[in-house]
HTML snippet that shows the backbone in 3Dmol.js (N, CA, C, O; Angstrom):
<script src="https://3Dmol.org/build/3Dmol-min.js"></script>
<div id="view" style="width:600px;height:400px;position:relative"></div>
<script>
const pdb = `
ATOM      1  N   MET A   1      37.384   0.978   1.415  1.00  0.00           N
ATOM      2  CA  MET A   1      36.232   0.109   1.384  1.00  0.00           C
ATOM      3  C   MET A   1      35.168   0.750   0.489  1.00  0.00           C
ATOM      4  O   MET A   1      34.830   1.920   0.670  1.00  0.00           O
ATOM      5  N   HIS A   2      34.644  -0.004  -0.470  1.00  0.00           N
ATOM      6  CA  HIS A   2      33.634   0.473  -1.407  1.00  0.00           C
ATOM      7  C   HIS A   2      32.257   0.060  -0.921  1.00  0.00           C
ATOM      8  O   HIS A   2      32.004  -1.122  -0.688  1.00  0.00           O
ATOM      9  N   ARG A   3      31.390   1.003  -0.770  1.00  0.00           N
ATOM     10  CA  ARG A   3      30.023   0.697  -0.331  1.00  0.00           C
ATOM     11  C   ARG A   3      29.093   0.783  -1.531  1.00  0.00           C
ATOM     12  O   ARG A   3      29.079   1.793  -2.235  1.00  0.00           O
ATOM     13  N   ASP A   4      28.330  -0.250  -1.765  1.00  0.00           N
ATOM     14  CA  ASP A   4      27.386  -0.282  -2.873  1.00  0.00           C
ATOM     15  C   ASP A   4      26.278   0.746  -2.623  1.00  0.00           C
ATOM     16  O   ASP A   4      25.618   0.707  -1.585  1.00  0.00           O
ATOM     17  N   SER A   5      26.075   1.658  -3.565  1.00  0.00           N
ATOM     18  CA  SER A   5      25.066   2.700  -3.390  1.00  0.00           C
ATOM     19  C   SER A   5      23.648   2.148  -3.405  1.00  0.00           C
ATOM     20  O   SER A   5      22.724   2.831  -2.962  1.00  0.00           O
ATOM     21  N   LEU A   6      23.454   0.943  -3.897  1.00  0.00           N
ATOM     22  CA  LEU A   6      22.130   0.330  -3.897  1.00  0.00           C
ATOM     23  C   LEU A   6      21.861  -0.505  -2.656  1.00  0.00           C
ATOM     24  O   LEU A   6      20.752  -1.007  -2.473  1.00  0.00           O
ATOM     25  N   ASP A   7      22.853  -0.656  -1.815  1.00  0.00           N
ATOM     26  CA  ASP A   7      22.700  -1.423  -0.579  1.00  0.00           C
ATOM     27  C   ASP A   7      22.239  -0.476   0.513  1.00  0.00           C
ATOM     28  O   ASP A   7      23.053   0.084   1.248  1.00  0.00           O
ATOM     29  N   VAL A   8      20.928  -0.299   0.615  1.00  0.00           N
ATOM     30  CA  VAL A   8      20.380   0.594   1.628  1.00  0.00           C
ATOM     31  C   VAL A   8      19.614  -0.225   2.650  1.00  0.00           C
ATOM     32  O   VAL A   8      18.636  -0.889   2.309  1.00  0.00           O
ATOM     33  N   SER A   9      20.038  -0.183   3.859  1.00  0.00           N
ATOM     34  CA  SER A   9      19.378  -0.905   4.929  1.00  0.00           C
ATOM     35  C   SER A   9      18.388   0.021   5.614  1.00  0.00           C
ATOM     36  O   SER A   9      18.660   1.204   5.817  1.00  0.00           O
ATOM     37  N   LEU A  10      17.245  -0.532   5.963  1.00  0.00           N
ATOM     38  CA  LEU A  10      16.250   0.240   6.700  1.00  0.00           C
ATOM     39  C   LEU A  10      16.389  -0.095   8.175  1.00  0.00           C
ATOM     40  O   LEU A  10      16.290  -1.255   8.574  1.00  0.00           O
ATOM     41  N   HIS A  11      16.619   0.926   8.970  1.00  0.00           N
ATOM     42  CA  HIS A  11      16.795   0.714  10.403  1.00  0.00           C
ATOM     43  C   HIS A  11      15.574   1.155  11.200  1.00  0.00           C
ATOM     44  O   HIS A  11      15.480   0.896  12.400  1.00  0.00           O
ATOM     45  N   ASP A  12      14.661   1.808  10.544  1.00  0.00           N
ATOM     46  CA  ASP A  12      13.469   2.310  11.199  1.00  0.00           C
ATOM     47  C   ASP A  12      12.346   1.290  11.000  1.00  0.00           C
ATOM     48  O   ASP A  12      11.947   1.021   9.867  1.00  0.00           O
ATOM     49  N   ALA A  13      11.839   0.726  12.087  1.00  0.00           N
ATOM     50  CA  ALA A  13      10.816  -0.320  12.007  1.00  0.00           C
ATOM     51  C   ALA A  13       9.546   0.187  11.332  1.00  0.00           C
ATOM     52  O   ALA A  13       8.937  -0.545  10.551  1.00  0.00           O
ATOM     53  N   ASP A  14       9.133   1.421  11.615  1.00  0.00           N
ATOM     54  CA  ASP A  14       7.927   1.973  10.992  1.00  0.00           C
ATOM     55  C   ASP A  14       8.109   2.122   9.486  1.00  0.00           C
ATOM     56  O   ASP A  14       7.198   1.823   8.714  1.00  0.00           O
ATOM     57  N   LEU A  15       9.270   2.579   9.075  1.00  0.00           N
ATOM     58  CA  LEU A  15       9.552   2.723   7.650  1.00  0.00           C
ATOM     59  C   LEU A  15       9.548   1.359   6.967  1.00  0.00           C
ATOM     60  O   LEU A  15       8.998   1.213   5.875  1.00  0.00           O
ATOM     61  N   LEU A  16      10.144   0.387   7.587  1.00  0.00           N
ATOM     62  CA  LEU A  16      10.168  -0.965   7.033  1.00  0.00           C
ATOM     63  C   LEU A  16       8.752  -1.519   6.903  1.00  0.00           C
ATOM     64  O   LEU A  16       8.426  -2.147   5.895  1.00  0.00           O
ATOM     65  N   ASP A  17       7.908  -1.294   7.908  1.00  0.00           N
ATOM     66  CA  ASP A  17       6.509  -1.728   7.841  1.00  0.00           C
ATOM     67  C   ASP A  17       5.783  -1.046   6.677  1.00  0.00           C
ATOM     68  O   ASP A  17       4.999  -1.679   5.970  1.00  0.00           O
ATOM     69  N   GLU A  18       6.049   0.242   6.489  1.00  0.00           N
ATOM     70  CA  GLU A  18       5.417   0.981   5.398  1.00  0.00           C
ATOM     71  C   GLU A  18       5.856   0.430   4.034  1.00  0.00           C
ATOM     72  O   GLU A  18       5.043   0.310   3.117  1.00  0.00           O
ATOM     73  N   VAL A  19       7.123   0.102   3.911  1.00  0.00           N
ATOM     74  CA  VAL A  19       7.615  -0.488   2.665  1.00  0.00           C
ATOM     75  C   VAL A  19       6.923  -1.817   2.399  1.00  0.00           C
ATOM     76  O   VAL A  19       6.561  -2.099   1.257  1.00  0.00           O
ATOM     77  N   HIS A  20       6.733  -2.632   3.417  1.00  0.00           N
ATOM     78  CA  HIS A  20       6.038  -3.905   3.245  1.00  0.00           C
ATOM     79  C   HIS A  20       4.583  -3.692   2.831  1.00  0.00           C
ATOM     80  O   HIS A  20       4.070  -4.416   1.978  1.00  0.00           O
ATOM     81  N   LEU A  21       3.919  -2.710   3.426  1.00  0.00           N
ATOM     82  CA  LEU A  21       2.536  -2.412   3.048  1.00  0.00           C
ATOM     83  C   LEU A  21       2.450  -1.964   1.591  1.00  0.00           C
ATOM     84  O   LEU A  21       1.576  -2.413   0.849  1.00  0.00           O
ATOM     85  N   MET A  22       3.355  -1.083   1.186  1.00  0.00           N
ATOM     86  CA  MET A  22       3.352  -0.613  -0.200  1.00  0.00           C
ATOM     87  C   MET A  22       3.638  -1.756  -1.160  1.00  0.00           C
ATOM     88  O   MET A  22       3.062  -1.810  -2.247  1.00  0.00           O
ATOM     89  N   THR A  23       4.513  -2.663  -0.775  1.00  0.00           N
ATOM     90  CA  THR A  23       4.799  -3.829  -1.606  1.00  0.00           C
ATOM     91  C   THR A  23       3.541  -4.675  -1.777  1.00  0.00           C
ATOM     92  O   THR A  23       3.255  -5.144  -2.879  1.00  0.00           O
ATOM     93  N   ASP A  24       2.798  -4.869  -0.708  1.00  0.00           N
ATOM     94  CA  ASP A  24       1.547  -5.626  -0.782  1.00  0.00           C
ATOM     95  C   ASP A  24       0.552  -4.955  -1.733  1.00  0.00           C
ATOM     96  O   ASP A  24      -0.125  -5.630  -2.507  1.00  0.00           O
ATOM     97  N   VAL A  25       0.468  -3.624  -1.671  1.00  0.00           N
ATOM     98  CA  VAL A  25      -0.444  -2.891  -2.552  1.00  0.00           C
ATOM     99  C   VAL A  25      -0.011  -3.030  -4.007  1.00  0.00           C
ATOM    100  O   VAL A  25      -0.844  -3.281  -4.878  1.00  0.00           O
ATOM    101  N   VAL A  26       1.271  -2.871  -4.275  1.00  0.00           N
ATOM    102  CA  VAL A  26       1.769  -2.982  -5.650  1.00  0.00           C
ATOM    103  C   VAL A  26       1.487  -4.368  -6.213  1.00  0.00           C
ATOM    104  O   VAL A  26       1.072  -4.498  -7.364  1.00  0.00           O
ATOM    105  N   ILE A  27       1.709  -5.397  -5.416  1.00  0.00           N
ATOM    106  CA  ILE A  27       1.440  -6.769  -5.868  1.00  0.00           C
ATOM    107  C   ILE A  27      -0.051  -6.949  -6.155  1.00  0.00           C
ATOM    108  O   ILE A  27      -0.415  -7.560  -7.160  1.00  0.00           O
ATOM    109  N   ALA A  28      -0.906  -6.432  -5.296  1.00  0.00           N
ATOM    110  CA  ALA A  28      -2.353  -6.557  -5.497  1.00  0.00           C
ATOM    111  C   ALA A  28      -2.807  -5.804  -6.742  1.00  0.00           C
ATOM    112  O   ALA A  28      -3.637  -6.306  -7.500  1.00  0.00           O
ATOM    113  N   VAL A  29      -2.278  -4.624  -6.955  1.00  0.00           N
ATOM    114  CA  VAL A  29      -2.666  -3.813  -8.112  1.00  0.00           C
ATOM    115  C   VAL A  29      -2.289  -4.519  -9.413  1.00  0.00           C
ATOM    116  O   VAL A  29      -3.020  -4.440 -10.400  1.00  0.00           O
ATOM    117  N   GLN A  30      -1.162  -5.200  -9.415  1.00  0.00           N
ATOM    118  CA  GLN A  30      -0.710  -5.903 -10.615  1.00  0.00           C
ATOM    119  C   GLN A  30      -1.665  -7.021 -11.020  1.00  0.00           C
ATOM    120  O   GLN A  30      -1.676  -7.423 -12.184  1.00  0.00           O
ATOM    121  N   ALA A  31      -2.457  -7.527 -10.094  1.00  0.00           N
ATOM    122  CA  ALA A  31      -3.376  -8.627 -10.381  1.00  0.00           C
ATOM    123  C   ALA A  31      -4.667  -8.155 -11.055  1.00  0.00           C
ATOM    124  O   ALA A  31      -5.458  -8.977 -11.519  1.00  0.00           O
ATOM    125  N   PHE A  32      -4.885  -6.842 -11.113  1.00  0.00           N
ATOM    126  CA  PHE A  32      -6.122  -6.294 -11.672  1.00  0.00           C
ATOM    127  C   PHE A  32      -5.832  -5.476 -12.915  1.00  0.00           C
ATOM    128  O   PHE A  32      -4.767  -4.870 -13.038  1.00  0.00           O
ATOM    129  N   SER A  33      -6.785  -5.461 -13.834  1.00  0.00           N
ATOM    130  CA  SER A  33      -6.642  -4.642 -15.035  1.00  0.00           C
ATOM    131  C   SER A  33      -7.412  -3.328 -14.880  1.00  0.00           C
ATOM    132  O   SER A  33      -7.611  -2.594 -15.848  1.00  0.00           O
ATOM    133  N   ARG A  34      -7.835  -3.050 -13.668  1.00  0.00           N
ATOM    134  CA  ARG A  34      -8.556  -1.811 -13.364  1.00  0.00           C
ATOM    135  C   ARG A  34      -8.023  -1.249 -12.050  1.00  0.00           C
ATOM    136  O   ARG A  34      -7.267  -1.903 -11.333  1.00  0.00           O
ATOM    137  N   GLN A  35      -8.438  -0.020 -11.755  1.00  0.00           N
ATOM    138  CA  GLN A  35      -8.038   0.576 -10.481  1.00  0.00           C
ATOM    139  C   GLN A  35      -8.790  -0.105  -9.349  1.00  0.00           C
ATOM    140  O   GLN A  35      -9.951  -0.485  -9.502  1.00  0.00           O
ATOM    141  N   LEU A  36      -8.119  -0.255  -8.209  1.00  0.00           N
ATOM    142  CA  LEU A  36      -8.772  -0.821  -7.029  1.00  0.00           C
ATOM    143  C   LEU A  36      -9.567   0.259  -6.316  1.00  0.00           C
ATOM    144  O   LEU A  36      -9.193   1.432  -6.321  1.00  0.00           O
ATOM    145  N   THR A  37     -10.670  -0.152  -5.704  1.00  0.00           N
ATOM    146  CA  THR A  37     -11.425   0.785  -4.879  1.00  0.00           C
ATOM    147  C   THR A  37     -10.714   0.934  -3.538  1.00  0.00           C
ATOM    148  O   THR A  37      -9.836   0.143  -3.192  1.00  0.00           O
ATOM    149  N   THR A  38     -11.100   1.937  -2.811  1.00  0.00           N
ATOM    150  CA  THR A  38     -10.532   2.145  -1.480  1.00  0.00           C
ATOM    151  C   THR A  38     -10.791   0.926  -0.597  1.00  0.00           C
ATOM    152  O   THR A  38      -9.915   0.515   0.164  1.00  0.00           O
ATOM    153  N   ALA A  39     -11.978   0.351  -0.696  1.00  0.00           N
ATOM    154  CA  ALA A  39     -12.318  -0.832   0.110  1.00  0.00           C
ATOM    155  C   ALA A  39     -11.418  -2.011  -0.248  1.00  0.00           C
ATOM    156  O   ALA A  39     -11.008  -2.770   0.630  1.00  0.00           O
ATOM    157  N   GLU A  40     -11.111  -2.165  -1.528  1.00  0.00           N
ATOM    158  CA  GLU A  40     -10.232  -3.260  -1.945  1.00  0.00           C
ATOM    159  C   GLU A  40      -8.806  -3.058  -1.436  1.00  0.00           C
ATOM    160  O   GLU A  40      -8.148  -4.015  -1.027  1.00  0.00           O
ATOM    161  N   VAL A  41      -8.336  -1.825  -1.461  1.00  0.00           N
ATOM    162  CA  VAL A  41      -7.005  -1.531  -0.920  1.00  0.00           C
ATOM    163  C   VAL A  41      -6.995  -1.801   0.578  1.00  0.00           C
ATOM    164  O   VAL A  41      -6.048  -2.391   1.097  1.00  0.00           O
ATOM    165  N   ASP A  42      -8.043  -1.373   1.274  1.00  0.00           N
ATOM    166  CA  ASP A  42      -8.140  -1.645   2.713  1.00  0.00           C
ATOM    167  C   ASP A  42      -8.098  -3.148   2.986  1.00  0.00           C
ATOM    168  O   ASP A  42      -7.457  -3.592   3.939  1.00  0.00           O
ATOM    169  N   GLU A  43      -8.781  -3.926   2.151  1.00  0.00           N
ATOM    170  CA  GLU A  43      -8.794  -5.381   2.320  1.00  0.00           C
ATOM    171  C   GLU A  43      -7.390  -5.962   2.133  1.00  0.00           C
ATOM    172  O   GLU A  43      -6.967  -6.827   2.900  1.00  0.00           O
ATOM    173  N   VAL A  44      -6.673  -5.487   1.117  1.00  0.00           N
ATOM    174  CA  VAL A  44      -5.304  -5.949   0.877  1.00  0.00           C
ATOM    175  C   VAL A  44      -4.414  -5.643   2.078  1.00  0.00           C
ATOM    176  O   VAL A  44      -3.575  -6.455   2.468  1.00  0.00           O
ATOM    177  N   LEU A  45      -4.610  -4.459   2.656  1.00  0.00           N
ATOM    178  CA  LEU A  45      -3.790  -4.032   3.788  1.00  0.00           C
ATOM    179  C   LEU A  45      -4.265  -4.606   5.117  1.00  0.00           C
ATOM    180  O   LEU A  45      -3.569  -4.506   6.128  1.00  0.00           O
ATOM    181  N   GLY A  46      -5.453  -5.207   5.113  1.00  0.00           N
ATOM    182  CA  GLY A  46      -5.963  -5.799   6.337  1.00  0.00           C
ATOM    183  C   GLY A  46      -6.466  -4.781   7.341  1.00  0.00           C
ATOM    184  O   GLY A  46      -6.369  -4.984   8.552  1.00  0.00           O
ATOM    185  N   VAL A  47      -7.005  -3.679   6.825  1.00  0.00           N
ATOM    186  CA  VAL A  47      -7.561  -2.653   7.712  1.00  0.00           C
ATOM    187  C   VAL A  47      -9.058  -2.560   7.490  1.00  0.00           C
ATOM    188  O   VAL A  47      -9.563  -2.899   6.420  1.00  0.00           O
ATOM    189  N   SER A  48      -9.766  -2.095   8.516  1.00  0.00           N
ATOM    190  CA  SER A  48     -11.206  -1.927   8.376  1.00  0.00           C
ATOM    191  C   SER A  48     -11.503  -0.534   7.847  1.00  0.00           C
ATOM    192  O   SER A  48     -10.745   0.408   8.077  1.00  0.00           O
ATOM    193  N   ALA A  49     -12.592  -0.421   7.153  1.00  0.00           N
ATOM    194  CA  ALA A  49     -12.976   0.856   6.545  1.00  0.00           C
ATOM    195  C   ALA A  49     -13.867   1.638   7.500  1.00  0.00           C
ATOM    196  O   ALA A  49     -15.074   1.724   7.277  1.00  0.00           O
ATOM    197  N   GLN A  50     -13.314   2.197   8.531  1.00  0.00           N
ATOM    198  CA  GLN A  50     -14.033   3.050   9.475  1.00  0.00           C
ATOM    199  C   GLN A  50     -13.836   4.487   9.019  1.00  0.00           C
ATOM    200  O   GLN A  50     -12.979   5.198   9.544  1.00  0.00           O
ATOM    201  N   ARG A  51     -14.622   4.912   8.051  1.00  0.00           N
ATOM    202  CA  ARG A  51     -14.429   6.224   7.436  1.00  0.00           C
ATOM    203  C   ARG A  51     -15.709   7.056   7.553  1.00  0.00           C
ATOM    204  O   ARG A  51     -16.802   6.539   7.781  1.00  0.00           O
ATOM    205  N   VAL A  52     -15.522   8.351   7.388  1.00  0.00           N
ATOM    206  CA  VAL A  52     -16.647   9.263   7.312  1.00  0.00           C
ATOM    207  C   VAL A  52     -17.271   9.086   5.932  1.00  0.00           C
ATOM    208  O   VAL A  52     -16.546   9.078   4.938  1.00  0.00           O
ATOM    209  N   PRO A  53     -18.603   8.943   5.839  1.00  0.00           N
ATOM    210  CA  PRO A  53     -19.230   8.769   4.529  1.00  0.00           C
ATOM    211  C   PRO A  53     -18.866   9.899   3.576  1.00  0.00           C
ATOM    212  O   PRO A  53     -18.831  11.068   3.957  1.00  0.00           O
ATOM    213  N   GLY A  54     -18.602   9.533   2.356  1.00  0.00           N
ATOM    214  CA  GLY A  54     -18.236  10.513   1.337  1.00  0.00           C
ATOM    215  C   GLY A  54     -17.986   9.822   0.024  1.00  0.00           C
ATOM    216  O   GLY A  54     -18.103   8.600  -0.067  1.00  0.00           O
ATOM    217  N   PRO A  55     -17.643  10.579  -0.994  1.00  0.00           N
ATOM    218  CA  PRO A  55     -17.484  10.009  -2.330  1.00  0.00           C
ATOM    219  C   PRO A  55     -16.347   9.000  -2.445  1.00  0.00           C
ATOM    220  O   PRO A  55     -16.352   8.200  -3.381  1.00  0.00           O
ATOM    221  N   ARG A  56     -15.374   9.001  -1.535  1.00  0.00           N
ATOM    222  CA  ARG A  56     -14.250   8.069  -1.618  1.00  0.00           C
ATOM    223  C   ARG A  56     -14.382   6.920  -0.617  1.00  0.00           C
ATOM    224  O   ARG A  56     -13.419   6.189  -0.386  1.00  0.00           O
ATOM    225  N   ASN A  57     -15.553   6.757  -0.030  1.00  0.00           N
ATOM    226  CA  ASN A  57     -15.756   5.740   0.998  1.00  0.00           C
ATOM    227  C   ASN A  57     -16.006   4.359   0.400  1.00  0.00           C
ATOM    228  O   ASN A  57     -17.134   3.865   0.398  1.00  0.00           O
ATOM    229  N   GLY A  58     -14.931   3.739  -0.110  1.00  0.00           N
ATOM    230  CA  GLY A  58     -15.033   2.379  -0.568  1.00  0.00           C
ATOM    231  C   GLY A  58     -15.574   2.190  -1.973  1.00  0.00           C
ATOM    232  O   GLY A  58     -15.628   1.060  -2.458  1.00  0.00           O
ATOM    233  N   THR A  59     -15.975   3.261  -2.638  1.00  0.00           N
ATOM    234  CA  THR A  59     -16.521   3.088  -3.974  1.00  0.00           C
ATOM    235  C   THR A  59     -15.671   3.739  -5.048  1.00  0.00           C
ATOM    236  O   THR A  59     -15.713   3.324  -6.206  1.00  0.00           O
ATOM    237  N   SER A  60     -14.913   4.735  -4.689  1.00  0.00           N
ATOM    238  CA  SER A  60     -14.100   5.426  -5.687  1.00  0.00           C
ATOM    239  C   SER A  60     -12.783   4.710  -5.892  1.00  0.00           C
ATOM    240  O   SER A  60     -12.210   4.173  -4.944  1.00  0.00           O
ATOM    241  N   PRO A  61     -12.296   4.696  -7.129  1.00  0.00           N
ATOM    242  CA  PRO A  61     -10.991   4.086  -7.384  1.00  0.00           C
ATOM    243  C   PRO A  61      -9.872   4.855  -6.698  1.00  0.00           C
ATOM    244  O   PRO A  61      -9.958   6.071  -6.528  1.00  0.00           O
ATOM    245  N   VAL A  62      -8.840   4.155  -6.311  1.00  0.00           N
ATOM    246  CA  VAL A  62      -7.652   4.787  -5.761  1.00  0.00           C
ATOM    247  C   VAL A  62      -6.819   5.243  -6.931  1.00  0.00           C
ATOM    248  O   VAL A  62      -6.553   4.446  -7.830  1.00  0.00           O
ATOM    249  N   PRO A  63      -6.392   6.504  -6.960  1.00  0.00           N
ATOM    250  CA  PRO A  63      -5.639   7.005  -8.121  1.00  0.00           C
ATOM    251  C   PRO A  63      -4.328   6.274  -8.328  1.00  0.00           C
ATOM    252  O   PRO A  63      -3.589   6.585  -9.262  1.00  0.00           O
TER     253      PRO A  63
END
`;
const viewer = $3Dmol.createViewer("view");
viewer.addModel(pdb, "pdb");
viewer.setStyle({}, {cartoon: {color: "spectrum"}});
viewer.zoomTo();
viewer.render();
</script>
């Protein structure tokens, strides 16, 4: 029996959720011609920005 090396199933629910989140980020990034801010990434992911104030608190671009 030959198994396709590209046929990789994810059995870990947390890993699958992470892949979906990263896919959402990649799709969102493709829509912009600039880097997204942390706040914009949080918005895409549907999370609130409950962060300690600092230089990356919603104003700095995500690398």
